[in-house]
C-alpha positions, 0 to 999 in steps of 0.5 A: 564521641562519635554520631553513630548514625553518621558513622563513616568507615573508620579502622576503630570500630565503635564498640558501644552506643547509648539509646536515648531520646536526648543524651544531653539528659544524661552528661554523667553518661556520656563522661562515663562512656568517654572514660571506658571507650575513648572515641570508640562509642556512639549515641543514637536517637530512639529514631535512629537506633532501629536502623543503625541496628541493620547496619554491619557496624552493628555486629562489633558492638559490645552492648547498647546503653538504654537510658530513659527517664519519667519522660519517657514513659508515656512512649514506652512501646518505642523503647520495646521496640529497640529492646526486642530488636537488639536482642534479636541481633544478639546485642547486650543491653544496659538499661539507665533509668533516671526516675522510672516507677517500678512498674515501667522498670519491671516492664523494660527488664523482663523483656532482657536488659542484661544489667541496669543501673540507676541514674544519677551513676554511682561511682564505677556503676557503668564500669562494673556493668560493663565488666559484668556483661563481659563474663556473660557468656555468649548465647549457644548455638542452636541444636538441631533435635534429631528426629530419631531421639524423642525429647524428654517432657519437662515435669509439669508445674504442680498447682494447688489442687482445690478450689479458693472458697474463702471458708478458712481463716488462717494463723499469720506468721511472719519471719523477719530476720534482723540481721544478713545471714540470720537463717530466716529464710531457712527457718520460714521455709522448713517450719512452712514444710513441717506444718504441712507435714503433720500427718493425715490432720495436717493444716492447709499451709502457704508460704509467701515470699515477700522478699522481692530482691533476694527471696530464695524460697524458691531456691531453697525449694527447687521451684521455678519462678512464674511470671504470674507473680508479678502479674497478681502484684501489679495489679491487686485491685483485679485480683482474686483468690483464684489469681493467687492459687494460680500464681501459687506452685505446690511443692510435694503436693502438701506446701503452696508457695508463692514465690518471689517475683522472676526479676528484682524488684524494688520493694514499694512496687507494693503498697500497704493496700496490696500487701494487705489484700494478698495476705487477706486473700491467703488466710481466707483459703489455708489455715498457716500462712507463713511469710518469709520477709525482706530484711529491710523495714519497708511501708507495708511493714506495718501491714504484715505486723497488724495481721500477724497472730505471732511475728517471729525475729531471728536473731543471732548471739552477737552485737549487731542483732542485739543494735537491730533489736533495739533499732526495731523495738524504738521504731515500733514503739515510736510508731505505736504499732504492736510490738509485743507480737514480736518473738525472738528466735535465737539461731545458732544458739549455744549448746546446752553444755556450753554454760559460758555462752548459755550465760552470755544469751540470758545477759543478752536478753536481759540487756535488751529487755526482751525474752527469747522464747525459741532457741535453734541449734547450729545445723550445720553443713547439712542446712547448707547442702539441703538448701543447695538442693532445693529439699527441706532438712525433713527430706535431706537430713531428718535427723538434723538437731536444727530440724527437730526443733523446727519440728517440736515448734511446728507441733506446738503451733499446731497444737495451740491453734487447735486448742483456741479453735476448740475452744471457741467452738 
């Protein structure tokens, strides 16, 4: 290892540097850097890094690995400045974090670090991160605008056009995929859109994407991800209904959407009380609240389940879905949670004429001791195309069989809710 702060002219330039309060706290990082770069790397302290960035040797750096732990959280400003200086010099940044709180981690990532690796470093994690960095293209060369050619202004973001009055009491419908690729986000997005498109008497509908890591609602509706979402989630105590509406976007002037945050966040960045407040604010201002849940069971899943009127669980006709149904029901029963709210939805269900497969569905339901109340047909390639184009199925493939089933389900939910409200009146 070379001390980058006192580098002497050398034929082999320094290709990477670690930056930390004390690199000896990250011995695994030292080993991985030596395996990756041999002697062609250096170590910098937080005080030395800004000075070194001004030296000619800094132009040879592939990246810097900024290593932080819980002791560094009391002085994050200095680390923010280092990341800012690195970005100004077009030096790529890998963040190495050891027991850093989710909020601090997000603040560091949003400043522009290209990659993040937890510490202790998993086997090969640094090598994989370095390879990913090498695939990132260089920043484009700035082009001076031609004054003779007028710039095309981007379309302004569409936000809810009503004021928060708290005069509603929404039906809360979470959607939870019981296996990867079960189609939960597609179902949630299209169900929300169909509810919002029921004609002049259509209810006021919002869609909450609570999958903070891999949420795809923004992609499926071609909506930008706003920093206001993180601001809302990171300080729910100070948030009100107006803040919730400000963080939302509107799709086609009908559906109100709270997208997942712009950066990948830990699912425990919010607690049960935070999620409960967000849902309660949404309930007070909408008629239907559709929630796209993460596949993982987290501390606040119970909060969502307790507020749900119906909790849709998406599954497929395969062994993994069957096993996950058993695990989920067993976990809910063990905690005394209302597992009776679960409504099982079989996606890519067999066609009416496929008697053998329909028999398998029946046997599966009997063996799991559940009732599969909704069976959705396979929408085929049109579903993927609609999602890639950022459009609901009704806008891209209106006659698709999956769209027709979701449309019927939305209408039945709306009619049922209307009948209940009429009965109460």
